[in-house]
N, C-alpha and C positions, 0 to 999 in steps of 0.2 A: 644431362647425361651426354657422354661422348663429346664434351666441350673442348677437347684438345684437337678435334678435327674441324676443318673449315666447312662452311656451309656450301652446298652445291649451287652452281649457277645454271638455271633453266634445266632442272633435273629431267623433266619429261622429254625434252628435245634430245638431250644427251643419251637417254635410255633408248629412245627410238632409233637414233643414229647407230648406237652400239649393236643393236639386233640386226640392223640392215647392212652392216659393214661387209666388205667383199669377201674376206677370208675368215676361217675359224680362229686363226691366231689374232686377227685384228678385233674380232668380236669379243673374244675372251679378254684381250688387253684392255679394251674400252670398258668392259664390265668391272675389271679389276680397278681401273682408274676411278670409276664411279663409287666403288665400295670404300674409297679413301675419304669420302665426305661424311659429314654428320647427317645421318638419315633418320627420319622418324619412323614409327611403326609401319605406317602405310607405304612410305617409300621403300622400306626394307622388304615388304611383301612384293612390291612391284619389281624390284631388282631380282628377288628370288624367282619370280615367275619368268623373267627374262632369261635367267640361268637355265630354267627348265626347257625353254625353247631351243637352246643350243646344247642340250645335255650330251648327246652323242658326239657332236663335234668337239666339245670341250676336252674329251678324252684324248684327242690328238695333241693338245697343248699342255694340259696339266693332268697329272695322275689323279685318279679318284681315291678318296680316303673314306672309309666306312665307319660311321659313328652310330651306335644304338643308344637311344634314351629309354631307360627302364624306369617308368614313373608310376607312382601310386595315385597321382592326380592327372589331370589333363595336361599334356605337354606339347601337343601338335603345334600350338601357336608359337612355340619357341624355336622350331626347326628353321624357319626362314632367317631369323636373326643369326643363328649359329652359322648357317651357310654363307651369309653375306660377310660376317665378321671373319670367317675362315678365308674367304676370297681376298679379304684385305691383306692376308698373309700369303697369298698365292697358293692356297690350298683349296681344292675342289672337293667338298665334302658331301657324300650321300648320307642322308639321315633316315634311320628307321626308328619309329616310335611304337612301343608295345601297346597292346590294348589296355584300357583303363584298369589299373591295379593288377595287371596280369604278369608282372615282372617275375615273380617266383615260378609260376608255371612255365613261362617261356624259357627260363634257364634250365629247369629240370627236364623238359621234354626235348629229346634230341631231334624230333621231327618238327619242331616249331619253326615259325617264320623267322625268329631270331637266329636260329642255327643255320637256316638256309641263307640268311643275309651275311653271315660270317663276319661280324664286326671286327675292326682292328682296335677300336676303343669302345668301352661301355661306360655310359654315364648313368649312375644311380641317382634318380631325382625323387627321393622319398619325402612326401609332404610331412610337415610337423605333426599335423593331426593324426597321421597314420603311423608315426614312429614313436610318439611319446607314450609310455605305459601309464596305466591308471595308478595314480599315487594319492594316498590320503594326505591332507594337509598336515596331519599329526605324525607322518612317517619320520623315522629317524634318518640321519645321514647314511648309516649303514644299509638301511632298507632301500633308500633311494639309489645308492651305489649298486646294490644287488639287482634291482629292477632295470636300471639304465644299462648296467654292464651286460645283462642278459640280452637286451635289444642289440647292442653292438656285437656281441658274440654271434648272434643270428645273422647279422649283416656280414660279418667276417666269413661265415660259412658260405654265404652266397657269392662273395668276392672270389673265394678260393674255387668254388664250383665253376664259376664263369671263366676263370683263368684256365682251369684244368681242361674244360670241355671246348672252350672257344679260343684259347690262346690270346685273349684280348687284354690290353692295358685297361686299368680300372680308374675311374674318377667317381668320387662320391661328394654330393653337395652337403654343406652344413645345413642346419635347421634354422629357419626363420623363427625368431622368438616373438610370435604373434599373440602370446598370452596377455590377458588383462590383469592388472594388479589385484591381488587378493588381500594383501595386508598393507598395501601402499609401499612406502620406502622400506618397511620392515621385511618385504619379500626377500631381500638379499640375505637375511639372517635366519630364514625358516627353510630347512632342507626340503620340506614337502611342498613348498609353494610352487605353483605352476612355472613361474619364471625361473626359479632356481633349478627345477628338474630339467628344463630345456637346456640351460647353461651347462649342467652336469653332463647331460647326454652329448652335447657338442664337445665337451672336454674329452670324454672317453672316445668319441668318434675320431678326434684328431690324434690322440695317442695311438689308437689301434691302427689307423690309416698309416701313420708314420712307420710303425713296426711292420706292416704288411706291404709297404711299397705302393700304397694307393695314393693317388693325387687328390687333394681336397679342392673342391670348388667352393670358395668361402663366400656364399651369398649372404650369410649372417652378418659378416663384417661390412659388405657392400650396403646392406639395408641399414645398418647402423650409421654409415656415412651419409647415405642419401635421404634417410628418413623411412621408417617402416611403411608409411602410407604410400610411398613411391613404389614399393615392391609388392605390397599385399593389399588386396581389395576384398573385404569380407563378402561383399555382394557377388563379386566374380566367383569366389570360392563356392558360394552357395548355389549360384545359378549355373555355372559352367564347370565347376570343379577345377578351376584354374588357380593354383596357389600363387604362381608368379603372375602379377598383373601385366596386361599387354603393354602398358607404357614402359615397363622395365625390360621387355623382351630384347630390345637392342643392346642394353647393357649386359643382360644375361648371356646373350650370344657372344658378346665381346669377351666376357670372362671365360666362357668355354673355349673359344677360339685361341685365347692366350695359352691355355693349357695344351691344346692340340698342337699349337705352334711350338711350344717348349718341348713337347715330346718329339717333334720332328726337327729340332735344332734350329728353329726360326726366331728364337728370342734374340734381341739386339745385344751387341757386345760392347759398344763404345759410345760414350756420351761426349759429343763435341760441343765446346762452349765458346760462345762469343764473349767478349770482355766488357766493353763499354756499355753500361746500363743493363748488363746481364749478370756479370760476376761482381760488379761494383757500380755505384752510381756516378754519373759524370762521364766526360770524354777525356781520356788520358792526355791526348795531344793538346787539348785546350786548357785543362784544369791542372795538369801535373799530378804527380803522386800525392802530394799533400792536399790537393783539392778534391780527391775522390771521396765519395760518400760511402763509407764502409765502417761498421763498428757500432759500439754502444753510444747512446746519446741522441739518436734520431730513429724514428720508426723505419725510414727507408734504409738507413745504415744497418740496422739489425736485420731487416728483411734480406739484404744482400748477403749478410753473414749466414743467414739460413740457407740460401742457395748454395754457398760454398760448403757449408756443413753437410748438406744432403749429398752433394757431389762427392765429398770425402767419404761418406758412409757407403756410397755406391762403389767407390774404389776398393774399400775394405772388404766388400763382398765379392769382388772380382770383376767389376766393370772397368774397362779401360777409359781413361780420361784423355781428351785432346783439346787443343785450342785452335780456333779458326777466327781470326779477327783482322779487321782493317786497321792496322796500327803500325807504328814504328817498332820493329822487332826488339831493338835494344831497350827502348823505354818500357815495352810490354813485359819483358823478362825482369827488368829492374823492379817493376811494381810488385812482383811476387816476392822478391827478396827484401825490399826496403819498407813496404808498408807494414806498420806494426800490428794491424788488425787482420792481416791476411791469414785465413785458415788454410787455404790451399797453398802448397809450396810448388816451386818449379819441378821438384823431383816427383810430384804426384802426376805430372803431365807426361804421357808417353810420346805424344807428337805435338809439336808447337809450331803453328803456322800463323805468324803475324806479319802481314805485308799489305800491299795495296792492290793485290790481284783479286780477280773474281772469286767469290767464296765457293762457288760450285767447283771451280778448278782446284782450289785448295783442299776441298773435301776429297776429291779424287786422289790428290797427292797424299793426304793423310791415310786413306785406305791402302794405297800402294805402299807407303812407308811401314804400316803396321801389318801388311800382308793379310788383310781381311777384306771381305766384300763390302761394297757400298751399302748392301742391304743389312749390314751390321751396325750402321751409324744412326745415331739420333742427334739432330742438330738443334741446339737451344739458342735462340736469337730473339732479342726484344723487337727488332726492326721488321715490321710486316712486309716491307719491300724486299728485304733480303730473304725472308721466309718464302715469299712467292717465287722469287728467282730460283732458289734451290729446288723447290717443288717442281717447277717447270723443267729445269735442266736435269735434275736427278730424282725422278719420281720414286725410286726405290729407297731413298734416304727418308727416314722419319723426321718430320718437322712439326712439332706440336704448336698449335695456336697458343699464344700467351695472353693473359689478361693485361689490362692497362696498369694495374697496380702490382709492383714487384712482390708484394706479400702473398700473392696467389701463384707465383711461379712454381714453388716446390709442390704444392697441392696438384697443380695441373700436370706436372711431369710425372708425379707418382700415380695419379689417376689414369694416365695413358697406358701404364702397364707394359711398357716396351721391354722391360728386363725380367719378365716372368720367369720364375725358377721352379724346377720340380725336384731339385736336390741342392745341397750346399756342401761341397767337398773341400778337402785341403787344397786341391788344385785351383778351385774357385777363389779361395782366399789369396792365393799367390799369383793369380793370373795377371793382374794389373802390373805388378812389379816385373813379371816375366816379359811382358811386352816392352816395358822400359828397357830391360836388359837386352832385348832383341835390337832396339835402336842402337845400343852401344856395340853390339856385334856387327851390325851393318856398317857402322862407322869404321870399325876395324877392318871389315872386308874392303872398304874403299881405299884404305891405306896399304893393304897387302899387295905384294907384287904379283901374286898368282893365287888361284883358288886353293892349290895345295898348301901354300904358305898360310892362307887364312884358316883353313880347316885344321892344320897342325897347330897353329897358334891358339885355337880355341881350347885345346887340352880336354877333349871330350871323353866322358865315361858313360857307358850304358849299363844300367842295372836291370836284370831280366829274371824271369821265372814265371811259373804258373800264376793264375789269378788267385789272390787270397781273398777271404771274405771281405776284408776292409777295402779291397780294390773294386768290388762289384758296382757301387754307385758311380764311380768315376768311369769305369769301363762302359757301363750302360750309357752314361752321358756322352762319352766319346763316340760310341757307335751311332747314337741318334742325332748328334750335332754335326758330325763330319760330312762335308759335301764334296770335297775335292779329292782327298786321298781315301777313296772308298770304292774299290773295283766292282763290287756287287751292289752297293747302296742298300744292303739289307738293314732293317731296323728291328731291334729286339728289346723287349722289356727285361728288367732285372730277373724276373722269374723264368723267362724263357732262356736267358743265358745260363742261369743256375741249372735248369733242366739239361741243357746241352753238356754242361760240365760233368754231370752225373752219368752221361752216356758212355758206355765202354768204348775205348779206342779213341776218344776225343783228345786232341792236343790243344792246349791254350797257352798263350804267352802274352805277357805284358812287358812293356819296355819303358824305362825312365831314363832320361838323358840330362846330364849336368855337364857344365864346363866351367871355365875360369870366371865367367860372369855370374853364374848362379845355377840353380836347379830348375829345369823346365818341368819337372814333375812327370806324371804318367802321361806319355804323349803318343803311345801306339799300343794297339792290342790286336792279336791274331787268334782266330778260332778255326781250327782244322778238324773236319769230321771224317770218319771212315766212310769209304765208298762201299755201298751195299753190294755184296756179291763179288767184290774184287779184293782178295786178301793182299795185304801189303801195299794198298793204295789209299791215300788220304786226300781230301780236297779242301782247299782254302775257302771256307764258307764266307768268312768275314775278315777283312784286314783294314784297319783304319789308322790314320796317323794325323796328328795335329799339323795344321799349316804353319804353325810357329817354328817347326824344325825342318821345313823343306830345305833341300840343298845342303844338308849336313851329313849325308851318306848313311843315315839311320836305316833307310829301307834296305840297303845292301848288307849292313851288319845284322839287321833283323832276319834277313833270309839266310845268312850264314848260320845263325843260331837256330832257326827253324829247321834247316836241313839236318844239322847235328842232332837236334832233339828227335826228329823223325827217324833218323837212322838208329838211335838208341832204343826206339820203340818198334824196330823191325820193319820200318816202312821202306819200300823200294821206289815208289813213284808218288809225286805230288801233282794233283790236278788243280787248275785255277781257271776262273772265268772273269772276263772283263765285260761289263755291261755299260756302254757309253751313255752319259748324260750331258746336259749343258754345262755342268760344273766340274766333272771329273776328267776332262780331256787332258789335264796336266799329267795323268798317269796312263795315257793311252798306250805308251810303249814300255810300261813298267815290266811286264813279264819277259818280253824278249831281252831287255837289258839285264835281267837277272838270270838268263840262260835257259829260259823255257822255250819250247818249240810249239808251233801251232799244231793242234791235235784235232783229228776228225772224231769228235765225241758227240753223243746225244746232247741236244741243246733245244730248250723250249723257246728261247728268245732269238729270233732271226737276226737281231742287231748285235748280239753278243758274240764274242770270240772265246774259244776254249784253248787252253794251254797245258802242256805236260812237261814235267821235269823228272828225268831218271836220275836218282840220287847217285848212282854209280858214275855218272858223267859230270856231276856238278863240280865246278872249280870255284872255290871260295873267292869272294870279292875282297879286294884290298881296300881297307878304310883307315881313317885316322881316329878310330874310336877304340878305346880300351874297355874291356868287359869287366863287369863285377856281377857275379852270380848273386841273386837275391836269396837270402836265407829266410825260411819260414819262421 
């Protein structure tokens, strides 16, 4: 487990030095670095204890995130692994575990410790033995569906109650199928067999979770991959009521942290590929295109095809592809067009860096060209020396360890879970091509004589209007993933956004930008809420915009539209707040540029600035964007 991570060198000494470091930032930084290694159950506990020793100081460096685990079995042994895996994603998580089997009471009681903890996310960890209803082997399929459906309906009511009372995002784990065969292979054909009942329950659970906007923690699939005995120990369940075996705790924590990271926009966006002995076998400079090992007829050639096929599938779900290789650029590009077995095409690659420069420098250039952070990159390279070099120079870049045999590359990359998703929208499907289009735009920018000429030449159109139901998944994703253009950095679940939309006086707007190169999709969203006790005044609670459209004047046209919309709703003043973070400094001067004035208004955050715009004084900003009102 966790075999995509390198082993630590002298873990105990590094841990001791981390705790004794001079400053809080250095202590947290060293603990984050240690979390990037493959740790066993004991090392995970030791790192978790070290985190506890600097708990208060850590708040100065990383914001705390509150997770509650509501379990029907013993779950306390899972908390350290969750915290360490979250730290791997630069998330400092405080974990609350309910009493054994007390999850229902804790949700229902407003005075419970759960309510006092006020979790931002709740993980339901209901053990299989406590969830599966009693079913006779002779039960019909309809009877099984009625019983298992009733279980899921009960869970759904708990999800809704938890959301309503606590405003938390919900994760629910699937059920480990730890049943023993009753009919042998015939179990699959008997609706009432224990194995079939658990499978049916998992099916209903997945369908209902999807409809309810609940994230699934799919431990059933993980156990199927790793082997049931790796995850479940009957003796542990009987003696300590631990459904998840301790040896699987690090992997369990990893799976939970992936979802927490995805909710916070920390999933990776871009797969950067080496070429020689990574995408194909052989060295292009030595073997030439005809000498490359790729395609049918050899085990290695088919394995390299598998790497390309998986990369192509990732692109189709919205992951950006890039190349970073020490190679002659002309020869490298020619290989994509001339080798008959090549699955990936040059057009699939959004950024192509083939030269003899240091790969760490090239990765920085790729991030700059795509306008994404280095923490969005995953670098796949067969060479352990290059992997070590990148890890040392760019620790925020994910660099998975690869097995010696290329046949294991795809499995290793998939197991690492860098691209964890909590939704799949139309914008996701189009994202890779949109970044490729951005490269074309930047090429046009370089040839333009002025910024005005460049913007005018883009022939931009903005389509705008209130959120529609179909927009909610993308709006939620945008709010939770955006780190740069987000003045208040507030994060909301889909249900919280829907609740705001039903509040009287709320104004919401979504913006889609297209130009001569293509459609960027839904790239900006704004949520404005009425100010209590101040008639005619509204506040920008949330405003996010994708970094893909920075520098296109969309923020100016969006404010023009927002002001006009506010005026039509009888609004006289718009209030705004800017809360600085390490990543949103790019919009530090956003509101002054839009005509807002500094305001002496109540503010709970001493680092934040408050701004006011009187609509009677607003002068519309001139842009090169043509409007298209979105029709419902």
